[in-house]
Backbone bond lengths (Angstrom), bond angles and torsions (degrees), N, CA, C in turn:
res aa  C-N    CA-C-N  psi(-1)  N-CA   C-N-CA  omega(-1)  CA-C   N-CA-C  phi
1 M - - - 1.541 - - 1.550 106.55 -
2 N 1.320 119.96 129.76 1.473 120.89 178.94 1.517 109.75 -79.44
3 K 1.357 114.87 175.04 1.469 117.86 -170.86 1.561 108.59 -63.31
4 R 1.228 114.23 -38.22 1.520 122.08 -172.29 1.537 103.99 -68.19
5 A 1.228 125.19 -54.37 1.440 121.77 179.23 1.516 112.87 -58.01
6 L 1.293 120.57 -42.97 1.419 125.71 176.73 1.464 113.78 -54.87
7 W 1.393 113.48 -47.75 1.387 124.41 175.14 1.489 114.91 -48.58
8 F 1.406 110.42 -50.13 1.446 119.76 -177.23 1.512 113.38 -65.18
9 V 1.263 113.51 -34.04 1.556 118.98 -178.76 1.553 104.92 -71.75
10 I 1.389 121.73 -43.54 1.338 122.62 -179.47 1.460 113.34 -63.06
11 I 1.405 117.66 -40.71 1.454 123.97 175.18 1.568 110.94 -50.12
12 G 1.360 111.03 -50.71 1.529 122.09 -175.04 1.536 108.07 -60.05
13 L 1.359 118.24 -44.35 1.344 120.36 -179.62 1.550 117.24 -63.72
14 V 1.368 108.82 -44.52 1.442 117.76 175.98 1.526 113.35 -63.88
15 C 1.301 116.75 -38.52 1.396 114.93 -173.21 1.588 110.97 -78.27
16 L 1.347 112.70 -23.51 1.508 118.87 171.33 1.515 108.72 -64.25
17 Q 1.339 117.48 -45.82 1.550 122.28 176.58 1.461 109.06 -60.30
18 I 1.345 120.19 -47.25 1.495 117.87 177.13 1.502 112.19 -54.75
19 G 1.363 115.30 -49.85 1.464 121.25 -179.74 1.524 114.54 -53.28
20 T 1.307 110.89 -45.08 1.511 118.44 177.12 1.536 110.63 -56.25
21 F 1.392 114.03 -53.52 1.467 120.43 -175.35 1.535 112.64 -62.14
22 I 1.378 115.38 -45.97 1.444 119.50 -176.07 1.587 108.29 -68.05
23 Y 1.259 112.81 -35.84 1.479 116.34 -175.81 1.593 110.20 -62.20
24 F 1.359 113.24 -45.57 1.483 117.22 -179.01 1.476 109.31 -71.61
25 T 1.361 119.18 -44.31 1.471 116.58 -172.91 1.536 109.84 -71.54
26 S 1.308 116.73 -43.33 1.458 115.44 177.36 1.551 117.63 -64.23
27 K 1.368 111.95 -32.83 1.437 118.19 -173.97 1.530 106.99 -72.01
28 N 1.336 116.99 -33.04 1.466 121.17 -170.56 1.502 120.51 -112.85
29 S 1.336 112.66 -17.39 1.452 115.92 179.73 1.586 113.76 -65.74
30 S 1.364 117.64 -29.27 1.490 116.75 -175.85 1.545 106.56 -110.71
31 S 1.373 118.77 8.53 1.403 117.85 -175.03 1.613 110.97 -97.39
32 G 1.260 120.88 5.25 1.526 125.15 178.98 1.488 110.03 179.25
33 P 1.353 110.67 164.31 1.445 116.47 -179.44 1.555 112.78 -74.86
34 P 1.397 118.53 159.05 1.432 118.02 -172.15 1.464 112.51 -62.96
35 S 1.408 120.50 -26.03 1.448 123.04 -176.32 1.496 109.18 -79.62
36 E 1.269 119.92 -12.65 1.489 119.89 -178.59 1.472 113.40 -55.61
37 T 1.418 117.21 135.76 1.332 121.15 -179.63 1.552 112.35 -80.75
38 V 1.318 116.81 126.93 1.522 118.13 178.18 1.497 112.05 -105.08
39 A 1.346 119.61 -9.51 1.499 119.74 176.40 1.483 105.83 -157.72
40 K 1.382 116.97 146.62 1.495 123.12 171.02 1.524 110.16 -130.31
41 I 1.341 113.41 139.29 1.378 120.13 179.26 1.610 106.26 -130.93
42 G 1.316 116.36 94.93 1.395 122.67 -169.34 1.540 109.63 62.18
43 Q 1.285 120.97 -116.97 1.475 124.90 -176.61 1.629 106.89 -94.90
44 A 1.298 116.88 -14.39 1.413 120.06 -178.88 1.601 112.71 -80.53
45 E 1.235 117.27 143.47 1.480 124.30 -177.83 1.459 115.51 -124.31
46 V 1.299 118.77 150.10 1.567 122.21 172.80 1.466 104.52 -116.20
47 S 1.304 121.38 121.68 1.439 124.21 -179.92 1.589 109.95 -85.10
48 R 1.314 114.33 159.86 1.411 115.39 172.01 1.491 116.43 -56.33
49 E 1.373 113.11 -40.25 1.451 120.79 -177.84 1.640 110.87 -58.85
50 E 1.375 111.29 -46.59 1.478 116.01 178.07 1.585 110.74 -65.11
51 W 1.254 118.81 -38.49 1.373 122.93 -178.81 1.624 113.39 -63.89
52 L 1.436 110.20 -49.06 1.444 110.98 173.56 1.438 117.62 -65.64
53 A 1.379 118.93 -31.51 1.412 120.76 178.04 1.538 110.41 -64.95
54 R 1.314 116.70 -40.68 1.469 120.93 174.25 1.601 114.03 -58.04
55 L 1.323 112.68 -46.55 1.417 120.05 178.77 1.582 108.32 -59.47
56 E 1.321 118.45 -42.04 1.497 120.71 177.83 1.489 110.19 -65.93
57 D 1.262 117.48 -40.81 1.553 119.33 -176.91 1.557 107.30 -67.50
58 R 1.338 117.03 -36.00 1.489 117.22 -179.27 1.513 113.01 -79.67
59 Y 1.300 115.89 -44.64 1.543 120.16 -172.53 1.525 116.09 -112.65
60 G 1.321 114.25 -13.32 1.425 115.80 -165.37 1.556 116.66 -62.93
61 K 1.278 118.04 -47.48 1.390 121.21 -178.06 1.566 112.35 -67.60
62 E 1.318 115.83 -42.44 1.471 116.70 -179.59 1.602 112.11 -65.10
63 T 1.416 107.80 -38.60 1.466 116.77 -179.79 1.643 110.70 -62.11
64 L 1.307 111.53 -51.66 1.450 118.76 -178.07 1.605 110.70 -61.26
65 E 1.316 112.34 -37.49 1.472 117.35 -179.71 1.579 109.87 -61.40
66 Q 1.400 115.37 -50.55 1.443 119.09 -179.52 1.515 110.77 -64.99
67 M 1.331 118.95 -36.52 1.473 117.56 176.88 1.574 111.46 -62.89
68 V 1.344 113.72 -37.55 1.448 114.76 177.51 1.500 111.26 -67.33
69 N 1.327 114.94 -40.38 1.477 124.02 178.65 1.549 106.60 -50.89
70 I 1.358 117.27 -55.07 1.353 124.06 -172.55 1.691 108.70 -60.23
71 R 1.359 113.52 -41.93 1.428 118.17 -179.71 1.543 110.10 -65.79
72 V 1.369 115.54 -40.29 1.539 117.26 -178.06 1.569 108.54 -69.28
73 V 1.321 120.41 -39.09 1.411 118.25 172.49 1.486 116.01 -61.54
74 E 1.343 120.57 -39.90 1.364 128.23 178.93 1.609 106.87 -61.61
75 E 1.310 120.23 -52.58 1.463 124.07 -177.99 1.425 114.54 -58.96
76 L 1.387 113.90 -47.56 1.472 117.24 -178.06 1.507 115.59 -73.89
77 S 1.410 109.11 -25.36 1.605 108.28 169.88 1.451 113.72 -66.21
78 K 1.338 117.04 -31.09 1.583 119.10 175.25 1.412 108.03 -68.16
79 K 1.316 119.68 -43.27 1.410 123.35 -177.57 1.471 113.59 -61.39
80 Y 1.241 118.37 -39.76 1.570 122.98 176.66 1.495 116.30 -97.82
81 H 1.259 114.84 5.33 1.492 124.57 176.29 1.602 107.10 57.72
82 V 1.293 114.72 43.83 1.458 121.79 172.52 1.514 107.96 -83.32
83 T 1.346 115.41 125.27 1.546 119.61 169.17 1.457 111.89 -128.14
84 V 1.251 111.84 170.49 1.561 119.78 -178.46 1.532 102.64 -129.15
85 K 1.411 114.30 126.16 1.494 122.89 176.08 1.639 106.09 -73.02
86 E 1.238 114.28 147.59 1.465 121.68 173.12 1.616 112.20 -62.27
87 S 1.351 110.57 -34.08 1.460 116.83 177.46 1.545 111.34 -66.90
88 A 1.256 116.71 -34.04 1.595 116.68 177.82 1.590 107.76 -71.52
89 I 1.367 120.99 -37.51 1.412 119.54 177.05 1.557 108.18 -68.61
90 D 1.268 119.12 -37.42 1.518 118.80 178.60 1.449 107.93 -64.11
91 R 1.232 121.31 -41.76 1.513 122.53 -177.97 1.551 110.85 -68.15
92 E 1.201 119.31 -46.11 1.414 123.67 -177.71 1.577 114.43 -66.02
93 L 1.377 108.96 -37.22 1.457 114.51 175.26 1.474 114.36 -70.55
94 E 1.287 116.14 -35.62 1.494 118.47 174.26 1.448 111.79 -67.73
95 M 1.314 118.87 -42.14 1.465 119.72 178.37 1.547 112.02 -68.18
96 F 1.341 117.16 -34.57 1.545 116.46 176.82 1.498 109.26 -70.66
97 K 1.266 122.06 -42.98 1.462 123.09 178.12 1.477 111.78 -52.20
98 V 1.323 118.47 -49.23 1.487 120.31 179.30 1.443 114.97 -75.90
99 S 1.264 121.16 -39.21 1.435 119.57 -173.12 1.547 113.73 -81.62
100 A 1.385 114.26 -32.53 1.493 119.50 178.03 1.488 113.03 -98.40
101 N 1.286 119.10 5.08 1.474 123.90 177.24 1.573 108.43 53.00
102 A 1.319 115.86 42.65 1.442 123.68 -178.83 1.552 113.61 -70.45
103 T 1.266 113.43 146.82 1.433 117.00 -178.64 1.678 102.27 -136.72
104 E 1.373 110.99 156.50 1.450 115.20 173.29 1.440 113.91 -68.98
105 N 1.303 117.01 -27.04 1.474 120.07 -174.25 1.530 108.38 -74.56
106 E 1.348 114.81 -29.92 1.468 119.77 -171.87 1.545 107.06 -68.05
107 G 1.296 116.38 114.29 1.501 123.14 179.31 1.520 110.32 69.65
108 H 1.350 116.72 17.52 1.465 121.36 173.86 1.595 105.95 62.52
109 E 1.243 121.73 21.15 1.439 121.23 179.11 1.604 113.07 -78.95
110 T 1.286 114.32 141.96 1.380 116.13 179.35 1.634 107.73 -114.01
111 E 1.265 114.08 159.84 1.431 117.05 -175.71 1.522 113.55 -56.71
112 K 1.303 114.98 -34.00 1.514 119.75 174.34 1.451 110.25 -61.39
113 E 1.323 121.24 -41.04 1.434 124.41 -177.93 1.584 110.48 -73.13
114 W 1.362 120.94 -34.38 1.342 123.79 174.86 1.453 110.79 -63.65
115 R 1.387 115.36 -45.05 1.496 118.25 179.65 1.542 115.26 -59.18
116 K 1.346 116.42 -34.21 1.466 125.28 175.08 1.486 104.45 -65.25
117 Q 1.320 118.76 -51.40 1.547 116.78 -177.61 1.552 112.09 -63.20
118 I 1.274 120.34 -38.60 1.390 119.40 173.85 1.445 117.66 -61.65
119 R 1.349 113.81 -42.27 1.559 117.10 176.66 1.522 110.24 -59.57
120 Y 1.417 114.26 -46.61 1.453 117.02 -176.91 1.608 108.97 -62.91
121 S 1.275 113.53 -43.62 1.493 119.26 -178.85 1.533 110.07 -56.15
122 I 1.347 116.83 -52.31 1.528 122.38 178.37 1.566 111.84 -56.19
123 L 1.369 115.27 -47.32 1.387 120.71 177.54 1.605 115.71 -57.96
124 L 1.238 110.48 -46.23 1.473 118.46 174.52 1.530 113.15 -59.50
125 E 1.346 114.13 -47.42 1.509 118.83 179.85 1.486 108.40 -60.39
126 E 1.314 118.11 -43.05 1.514 121.86 -177.20 1.520 111.84 -60.00
127 L 1.331 109.05 -44.04 1.478 118.64 179.64 1.594 110.61 -61.00
128 L 1.379 114.69 -53.60 1.428 115.08 -176.53 1.560 117.54 -72.85
129 T 1.347 112.11 -11.06 1.495 110.26 -178.36 1.550 110.71 -119.72
130 K 1.328 117.70 15.66 1.413 123.75 -176.44 1.562 110.68 -58.97
131 D 1.296 116.59 -28.34 1.462 119.15 -174.94 1.541 110.26 -109.40
132 V 1.296 117.05 10.74 1.469 122.36 -179.85 1.568 108.94 -93.01
133 N 1.286 120.76 125.50 1.461 126.50 -178.49 1.554 111.13 -86.84
134 V 1.353 114.86 121.92 1.402 120.11 175.87 1.550 104.44 -128.57
135 T 1.324 119.36 124.81 1.436 123.48 -175.80 1.593 111.36 -79.69
136 E 1.249 112.04 160.09 1.510 117.78 -179.38 1.588 106.44 -66.13
137 K 1.273 117.53 -39.53 1.423 124.54 -176.82 1.619 104.95 -63.72
138 E 1.209 120.05 -45.44 1.525 122.72 -177.96 1.584 107.31 -60.56
139 M 1.265 115.38 -41.92 1.529 119.71 -177.08 1.461 108.63 -69.67
140 K 1.356 121.44 -43.61 1.454 122.54 -176.36 1.560 110.27 -67.97
141 N 1.353 114.43 -40.07 1.482 118.85 177.88 1.533 110.69 -63.31
142 Y 1.322 115.36 -41.03 1.489 115.60 179.71 1.492 110.92 -68.88
143 Y 1.306 119.75 -32.46 1.486 121.29 178.22 1.508 111.22 -66.85
144 L 1.403 112.34 -43.58 1.515 115.58 -179.64 1.488 113.05 -68.93
145 E 1.379 116.21 -32.41 1.521 118.00 178.91 1.513 113.73 -79.42
146 N 1.347 113.75 -17.46 1.479 113.97 -173.39 1.641 108.27 -128.87
147 K 1.354 116.10 30.24 1.436 119.98 -175.42 1.548 111.82 -52.14
148 G 1.322 114.09 -36.56 1.492 118.92 -176.04 1.572 110.52 -59.32
149 Q 1.288 120.38 -24.29 1.390 122.08 -179.91 1.544 110.60 -70.77
150 Y 1.284 113.62 -20.45 1.467 116.10 -177.06 1.625 114.94 -113.31
151 A 1.272 109.11 27.49 1.481 120.81 177.87 1.616 109.06 -139.52
152 F 1.393 110.72 137.20 1.496 111.60 175.11 1.585 102.53 -149.18
153 K 1.432 109.72 159.22 1.410 118.44 174.56 1.490 112.16 -86.94
154 D 1.287 120.31 175.24 1.484 124.75 178.25 1.554 106.15 -50.07
155 A 1.373 114.54 132.32 1.474 117.70 -179.17 1.568 107.09 -121.70
156 Y 1.269 118.25 139.10 1.466 122.98 -178.62 1.500 106.69 -120.63
157 H 1.326 112.92 126.02 1.501 119.88 169.05 1.487 112.20 -83.72
158 L 1.210 121.35 106.28 1.457 126.36 -168.33 1.536 115.96 -117.21
159 S 1.296 115.42 141.77 1.522 122.21 165.95 1.455 107.62 -112.72
160 Q 1.378 117.46 150.85 1.543 122.07 179.38 1.469 107.59 -130.10
161 I 1.323 108.84 158.93 1.545 123.95 161.38 1.388 102.56 -132.00
162 K 1.406 111.93 113.18 1.491 117.84 178.51 1.539 113.32 -105.06
163 V 1.306 117.60 131.49 1.406 123.30 -175.96 1.514 111.82 -130.48
164 S 1.299 123.33 168.49 1.421 127.89 -173.94 1.461 112.23 -89.46
165 S 1.386 121.61 -25.84 1.479 124.25 -173.82 1.618 111.38 -134.67
166 K 1.249 107.89 151.32 1.515 113.93 177.96 1.601 110.90 -55.78
167 K 1.335 110.98 -43.64 1.465 116.94 179.03 1.467 114.26 -50.11
168 Q 1.403 115.70 -46.29 1.422 121.38 175.80 1.438 111.95 -62.43
169 A 1.341 119.31 -43.63 1.369 123.09 179.64 1.495 112.66 -60.05
170 D 1.371 118.11 -44.84 1.474 124.55 176.76 1.588 108.88 -59.55
171 E 1.312 115.87 -39.57 1.486 115.44 -178.67 1.503 109.52 -69.03
172 V 1.347 120.66 -35.98 1.368 123.35 175.54 1.592 113.22 -58.70
173 I 1.323 115.07 -43.56 1.414 122.67 -177.68 1.495 108.21 -68.83
174 K 1.328 114.22 -36.74 1.543 117.14 178.56 1.540 107.64 -66.18
175 E 1.259 117.89 -40.89 1.548 119.60 179.05 1.508 111.68 -63.46
176 L 1.339 114.04 -38.21 1.512 116.64 178.47 1.493 114.49 -67.84
177 K 1.359 114.17 -35.59 1.469 120.09 174.93 1.478 111.78 -63.11
178 E 1.392 117.85 -31.55 1.350 122.57 -177.59 1.541 113.61 -86.78
179 G 1.335 114.73 1.97 1.480 117.99 171.70 1.546 114.19 111.04
180 S 1.343 116.76 2.37 1.492 116.07 -176.72 1.495 109.20 -69.31
181 S 1.359 115.93 158.12 1.529 122.83 -178.28 1.476 103.58 -80.46
182 F 1.354 115.88 138.51 1.531 123.03 178.44 1.615 104.55 -64.65
183 Q 1.339 119.00 -45.92 1.427 124.84 -176.27 1.445 112.22 -64.27
184 V 1.377 118.57 -41.29 1.423 121.83 175.91 1.509 111.47 -61.55
185 L 1.309 118.01 -47.72 1.469 121.97 176.93 1.521 110.30 -56.23
186 A 1.373 112.34 -47.41 1.541 116.07 -176.26 1.490 109.07 -56.92
187 E 1.334 116.46 -40.88 1.506 121.06 -176.70 1.609 108.35 -69.00
188 E 1.266 117.26 -32.53 1.437 124.17 -179.64 1.469 110.09 -68.40
189 H 1.302 119.28 -32.15 1.467 121.60 -177.95 1.494 111.40 -104.60
190 A 1.228 117.47 16.77 1.493 120.41 -178.12 1.483 108.52 -78.45
191 S 1.310 116.56 149.71 1.467 125.39 178.84 1.538 108.51 -149.04
192 A 1.332 115.16 166.70 1.417 121.21 -178.72 1.579 114.77 -65.28
193 E 1.350 107.44 -23.28 1.445 115.65 -175.33 1.527 114.59 -96.27
194 E 1.224 118.45 -14.97 1.429 119.82 -176.90 1.544 114.89 -126.78
195 T 1.360 115.41 140.37 1.416 122.55 177.18 1.506 110.86 -80.78
196 Q 1.343 117.27 118.49 1.466 120.76 178.19 1.554 108.82 -119.49
197 G 1.349 113.22 159.42 1.458 120.08 178.05 1.489 110.61 79.20
198 D 1.414 114.55 -144.18 1.463 121.74 -168.85 1.526 114.31 -62.90
199 L 1.341 119.16 123.93 1.409 127.97 179.69 1.501 116.62 -95.32
200 G 1.435 113.11 -18.84 1.342 122.67 -173.76 1.605 108.78 83.47
201 F 1.336 118.36 -154.53 1.414 120.63 -178.24 1.487 108.85 -93.62
202 L 1.391 111.90 133.63 1.571 117.58 167.27 1.439 109.50 -116.11
203 S 1.388 112.78 152.49 1.488 118.51 171.29 1.479 105.76 -139.44
204 Q 1.370 113.62 179.54 1.445 119.86 -175.80 1.560 110.37 -64.00
205 G 1.288 114.71 134.38 1.479 120.02 -178.38 1.541 116.47 90.46
206 H 1.379 113.69 1.68 1.588 116.47 178.71 1.527 106.90 -63.95
207 P 1.382 110.27 124.93 1.517 118.69 -176.38 1.469 116.87 -68.36
208 S 1.359 117.24 -19.10 1.486 118.43 -168.13 1.495 113.25 -93.80
209 F 1.418 117.00 -14.05 1.517 114.17 -171.95 1.452 106.46 -137.69
210 P 1.429 119.09 152.97 1.358 124.22 -172.05 1.478 113.31 -68.68
211 E 1.427 118.12 152.39 1.433 123.62 178.21 1.513 112.78 -56.33
212 E 1.408 116.79 -30.29 1.504 120.07 -179.83 1.555 111.86 -55.32
213 Y 1.309 116.23 -31.40 1.386 117.52 -178.33 1.556 112.33 -64.51
214 L 1.315 113.36 -41.06 1.483 114.92 -179.67 1.517 111.64 -68.31
215 K 1.327 117.41 -36.08 1.462 125.10 -179.43 1.588 109.09 -61.64
216 E 1.311 111.01 -45.12 1.487 117.97 -179.53 1.543 109.44 -67.60
217 A 1.393 113.86 -46.29 1.454 120.56 -178.19 1.501 112.52 -54.06
218 A 1.297 113.41 -40.25 1.576 123.59 -175.80 1.510 108.68 -62.44
219 S 1.323 119.53 -26.27 1.413 122.93 -177.49 1.561 115.51 -95.23
220 L 1.308 116.52 -1.08 1.407 125.99 179.05 1.573 112.73 -101.58
221 K 1.288 112.92 153.25 1.447 121.71 170.04 1.472 108.01 -101.45
222 P 1.445 118.62 156.05 1.542 115.80 175.39 1.443 112.33 -59.74
223 G 1.376 114.53 135.63 1.488 121.62 -178.61 1.513 112.57 92.07
224 M 1.354 118.88 4.17 1.495 120.11 178.79 1.524 106.76 -112.77
225 Y 1.399 112.92 154.27 1.377 123.97 179.71 1.562 104.49 -112.58
226 S 1.420 113.32 159.16 1.520 114.41 174.89 1.477 110.82 -71.61
227 E 1.334 117.97 132.79 1.467 120.40 -176.28 1.568 111.50 -92.25
228 H 1.375 114.21 0.98 1.429 116.66 174.39 1.587 107.57 -136.00
229 P 1.202 120.68 140.03 1.481 127.04 -176.61 1.573 106.71 -54.96
230 V 1.396 113.61 138.05 1.443 118.16 176.41 1.524 104.91 -99.40
231 K 1.426 111.74 121.89 1.556 116.58 -179.22 1.496 106.86 -77.66
232 I 1.372 116.24 132.02 1.420 122.36 178.85 1.571 102.27 -141.88
233 K 1.306 110.93 173.29 1.473 122.42 -178.19 1.562 105.95 -63.52
234 N 1.346 116.05 131.62 1.431 119.80 178.16 1.507 114.84 67.67
235 G 1.264 118.79 22.63 1.513 116.33 174.69 1.605 112.71 148.68
236 Y 1.273 113.76 -156.71 1.433 122.88 177.40 1.535 111.74 -132.02
237 A 1.374 113.45 158.82 1.499 116.07 -176.96 1.607 105.11 -134.95
238 V 1.327 112.86 151.61 1.406 120.79 171.35 1.493 105.81 -118.20
239 L 1.318 117.57 125.67 1.436 120.21 -175.93 1.501 117.00 -109.10
240 F 1.328 118.18 149.65 1.457 120.22 175.38 1.590 110.16 -131.38
241 L 1.386 113.96 127.21 1.469 118.74 -173.54 1.465 109.08 -91.23
242 E 1.333 116.18 112.72 1.436 124.28 179.10 1.447 110.97 -75.25
243 E 1.335 117.07 -48.83 1.504 125.27 -172.60 1.457 109.93 -161.36
244 K 1.381 118.60 147.85 1.326 123.37 175.52 1.609 108.95 -121.58
245 I 1.303 116.65 135.60 1.567 118.70 174.94 1.562 104.65 -120.10
246 K 1.359 112.00 118.17 1.422 117.46 -178.34 1.413 111.29 -69.81
247 G 1.436 118.08 139.57 1.498 118.93 177.78 1.391 114.93 -61.86
248 R 1.319 111.25 153.60 1.544 114.72 178.21 1.593 105.90 -164.69
249 T 1.315 111.05 170.68 1.499 118.27 175.31 1.552 101.97 -127.77
250 Y 1.342 113.75 123.11 1.462 119.16 171.29 1.407 116.49 -74.77
251 S 1.333 119.17 137.08 1.451 121.55 -178.52 1.560 111.13 -80.51
252 Y 1.280 116.30 164.27 1.523 118.65 177.89 1.509 113.37 -51.90
253 N 1.391 115.94 -41.49 1.389 118.07 -177.77 1.499 113.08 -70.15
254 D 1.362 113.20 -26.39 1.467 119.84 175.24 1.424 115.65 -59.26
255 V 1.310 117.24 -39.49 1.456 127.45 -171.28 1.481 117.87 -118.33
256 K 1.342 113.80 9.20 1.455 120.94 -179.39 1.546 113.92 -54.87
257 E 1.341 118.86 -51.87 1.384 117.96 175.86 1.487 120.54 -63.97
258 Q 1.366 111.77 -33.96 1.536 116.96 174.77 1.658 110.06 -61.83
259 I 1.371 112.74 -43.23 1.378 119.25 176.61 1.489 113.16 -58.14
260 R 1.380 112.56 -45.86 1.539 118.51 -178.24 1.422 112.80 -59.85
261 R 1.355 117.75 -43.51 1.465 123.34 175.91 1.496 112.29 -62.71
262 Q 1.400 116.99 -43.39 1.479 115.91 176.34 1.422 116.41 -64.73
263 L 1.323 120.09 -42.33 1.489 120.10 176.25 1.440 113.55 -66.00
264 A 1.353 115.99 -37.76 1.447 116.92 175.60 1.503 115.87 -64.76
265 L 1.357 119.27 -38.77 1.512 123.96 176.66 1.467 109.29 -61.93
266 E 1.366 123.05 -30.74 1.325 127.10 -175.95 1.527 109.00 -74.15
267 Q 1.306 116.84 -19.80 1.497 122.71 179.22 1.556 109.90 -81.79
268 I 1.339 116.63 -20.45 1.434 120.64 -173.94 1.621 108.28 -80.48
269 Q 1.312 113.62 123.10 1.395 120.06 179.55 1.469 117.39 -74.29
270 G 1.311 122.57 131.27 1.472 123.98 179.82 1.495 114.12 84.61
271 E 1.306 118.61 -157.11 1.300 128.17 -173.81 1.554 111.63 -71.27
272 I 1.422 115.05 139.19 1.419 117.91 173.04 1.467 103.83 -88.32
273 S 1.359 114.69 122.05 1.502 123.15 -171.71 1.472 113.05 -145.24
274 V 1.415 116.65 157.63 1.398 115.54 173.19 1.521 108.71 -89.29
275 K 1.368 118.23 -4.84 1.514 122.04 -179.69 1.531 112.73 -40.66
276 P 1.384 121.14 -52.26 1.364 124.54 -167.70 1.558 108.15 -64.09
277 L 1.310 121.35 -16.85 1.481 121.71 -176.99 1.482 112.94 -93.30
278 W 1.324 119.94 -16.63 1.459 122.74 179.84 1.586 113.13 -52.42
279 K 1.369 108.99 -49.52 1.433 115.36 -174.95 1.584 110.92 -61.67
280 E 1.290 114.89 -49.41 1.487 119.60 175.23 1.426 115.02 -53.45
281 A 1.361 116.97 -41.66 1.524 122.61 176.46 1.449 114.69 -73.38
282 K 1.366 116.60 -7.81 1.532 122.10 -171.83 1.470 110.30 54.24
283 A 1.309 116.58 50.45 1.486 120.74 -179.49 1.558 110.42 -85.03
284 E 1.321 118.38 132.12 1.357 119.79 169.45 1.611 113.75 -127.40
285 W 1.273 116.93 158.74 1.466 114.46 -177.66 1.576 110.65 -151.58
286 F 1.257 114.35 173.37 1.478 129.71 -170.98 1.544 105.86 -54.41
287 Y 1.274 116.96 -40.26 1.455 123.38 -169.71 1.518 114.47 -87.56
288 G 1.231 114.84 11.24 1.450 119.95 172.71 1.604 114.42 83.83
289 Q 1.334 115.72 -144.67 1.506 120.23 -173.28 1.498 110.65 -64.92
290 K 1.341 117.55 129.74 1.413 125.65 174.01 1.583 108.26 -73.52
291 D 1.351 118.62 123.96 1.412 116.85 174.50 1.499 119.61 -59.57
């Protein structure tokens, strides 16, 4: 995994942690007095104040740090007139979904949240690499040598309900026609041995799932489920198409700026971090001097 891909994954995990912390603190800090009891164990009690203090101890510093990071990037982006086009976010989100097999259920991320993370990531990369020189020749050579990174076949975001018999599959389809939720039925049929529910994005040649899935997916429109059981090894499946991304190859001009940032990041020694930008943005925080 290159520096750029690793950085994006880290951003996603940290933003998820921030969201969790802010959700609990904002939801509960104003909904009751500090002395209110939030849990009882026999005669022992846990107060709201104790609970929120523990949350701050566990997540507070990291959450505040990332919040400052975001503000630093926003302020310096204004200073240097760095912007991100929606088309660039669209492209990177599409490539991320297909290459990383991302799902909205994974980490409870929504597409809106992914778009925010991608925008932040691009702004940060632009700021960190604004003084790094990458030649046109280097970018073109990288594109030609790695063209496969910028091309993909039709990809289908599928969910499945896998059962052992056709009778069970027919019953699932009957329940779906009567209005049952696909996800609820998937959970009802879940077992330790079988993967149910969201499979992420699949495309031709995927090693983990049968070719029959792609044939069935190609006949569906987003929001539709298979109206006939799909015969597979050791049973039957009912599929639901969440989303389809049509295969394509991005041109050099489409991904030129993305390549420039990637090559520039590889020239940066050590950790890719927002830390160098804090001083320029005159950022200060509760925990004192930033390392």
